[in-house]
N, C-alpha and C positions, 0 to 999 in steps of 0.2 A: 475490546472488552467490554466498556462502559453497557455495550448492547447485553452482554451474560450477566452482568453486575445489576446494574437499576432497570435496565430496559428502559430508559427514557434520558431526560435531558437529565444535569448535575445540578444547573440554578437553584432546585432546592430543596438541596439535601443540605443538614446541620455536619456540623464536625464531624462529629462523632458516624455519623454514618457513612463519612467518606474516609474514613479513619479508617469504618468494617468495610467495605467497601475496597479497598485494595488492599486489607489483608486477603480477602477473598478474591478477589487478581491475581494476587502474588504467586495462590495457593494454584489457583484455575492456572496461570502462566507455567508452574514447577509442572505440576501434572504431563503439559506437550510442550515443553521450551522450542521445540525446533517446528511444531504446525503455528504457534502462534507466532516464532520469530519469521518464518516464510509468512506469513499474510503480510505484516509487518515491510519484510521485500517486497509482496507484490502492491502496498499497495504504495511505495517510494518509485517503483519501476513505473504505477501509469501515471502517479501523479508528474512524474519528469516525459512521461510522452506526451500526456495534453500543454505542458507547459513550449516542446519540442514543435510540436505539431502547432501550436499557437506563433510560433517565430519564426515555422517555415510559413505561414501564410502572409505573415508581416513581409515576410522578406523576396514570395512572389510576387506582390505590391513596388516594394523600393529599390529591391536589390539585385546585383549581378550577374549573372548567370554559375560565375563559380562559385559565390558564396550558397546559391543556390539548389546548389550542387550537393555541395559539404553540408546542408542543411535535411537534407534530404535525405544520403548517407546518417547522419544524426538520430532520424525520425525511424531508419528502416529497421537500426538497430535495438533502439528504442521498442517499438513494436515488437520485435524477437522474443528481449528480454520481460517484455511486459507480458507476453505467450507463455512460454517457459514457466514463468514464477507461477504465474493463476494455474499453470497444469500441474505445478508440484503439490500444490497444499492439497487436491485429495489425495494424493499417495501419502503425503504426512497425515492428514485425519486417519487412514486406513492403518497407518503404520503403529496410532496411536488407540486405536479403536475409539476412533470419532462420530 
């Protein structure tokens, strides 16, 4: 929500500005909680996918075939999760009229 409230970095904000921004962010979140929760879930899924892809690349250089197959399965599941969470966000936005 930083982009929606401050539109920049937070390092120049004073305590009063941060407190007001937090209040605004809370009001914004409460206006569409499932939408913002969906964004967070997608961000976590994307982060997990990136981690697993890096792990797979490392395994392909140093691990045995069984370990590679296990990580490939995890990567595929993470890709599916990331894709599905990404696809859900526009539907959540429509349900809130965003």
